[in-house]
N, C-alpha and C positions, 0 to 999 in steps of 0.2 A: 404613442405607444408602441409603433413598430420599430422605432429606431433605439427605445431601451431594450427591448427583447433581442434585437440584433446585438447590442453592445453587451448583453450577458450572455449571448451564444458565444460571441469572440472572446470575452473574458474567461469562458469555460475551458474553451478549446487552448486558449492559452495556459491557462493553469495546468490542465493534462498534459499538455507537450512539455511544459516544465519539470514536473513532475518524472515524466518518461526520460527526460534529459541526463538525469543525474544516473542512470543506470550504466553500467559498463560492457564494453562490448565485448563479445567470446573470445576475442582476439588479445584481449589485453589481459593477460596472465597476471601481471603483479597485482592489477586491481581485483580480479576476481581472487586471488588468493588471502587478501585483507580482506574482502567483503566476507570470506566463507571463515575465515577465522572468529568473526565475531558469534558468540554464543547466547549471548542475552536476549530475549523475546523483543524487552523494550528498547534495547539499543537498537536492533534489527530495526523497529519501527519506527524510531526517531530517524533513521537515516534512509528509509524508504518509502514511509507510509505518511507521514506527518503532513505532505504537501497537500494530499486532498483530504486525508480525514482529521487532520488537525492535532496541533501539540496536545490538546487534552482530550483526544479522541472525539471531539463534538461535531465532527464534519464540516464539510466546506464544499470543496468541489465532488467528496465522497461522501457518503452516509457517514452518520455518527457511529461510532464504534463503542460507546460507553457500555451497553447493555449486549453486546455480541454475544456474549456467551450463553442468553435467554434464548437466541433464536437458532442459533447453530453449535455444533459440537467441535473439538477440537480437531477431529477429523475432518468436518466439513471445511472448518475454518482454513487448514493446513490446504486443502486443495484450492479454495478461492484465493489465498495469496499467492499459490505458485501456478494455478491456470489463469485468474482473473476472472472476472463475471461481470456481466452487463457493459458499462463503459470502461471498467477496469481493464487492464491490459495484463496480459500473462507474462511470466518472464520477470516480473518485478524483483521477485526473490528464487534463489534455488530450492531444491527439497529441504534440504538440512536448515537453511533460513525460515523457511515457511511452517516447519516443524515446531522449531523454536517459539517465533512469531504467534503461532496459533496455540501455545502450549499457555503463554501469556495472555494472551487475549481471551480464551477460553474462560479465564476466571473474571472476566469483566461480566456481570450479571448485575 
């Protein structure tokens, strides 16, 4: 029992680290430029969020977002996307991207 709990903890940590590894450093201007040109909330989600929240919004390492619009409004979702919450790290998306993905996610009710 203890062994499977430890294994689950290690897998969760690796999952979070893998999701964080895809973000560009602030010094990488070319990657930052291409990331900021993405305007579709769904595209931003696919590039930054599916690692934890799943391709179909069903969750995994992070919670399900299938009905996130029932729990949070667009402004709250944008704040969470930009600043993180709980075990979700901040800085996964910039402010513009946070607004776009929030607009898309707020429709999920």
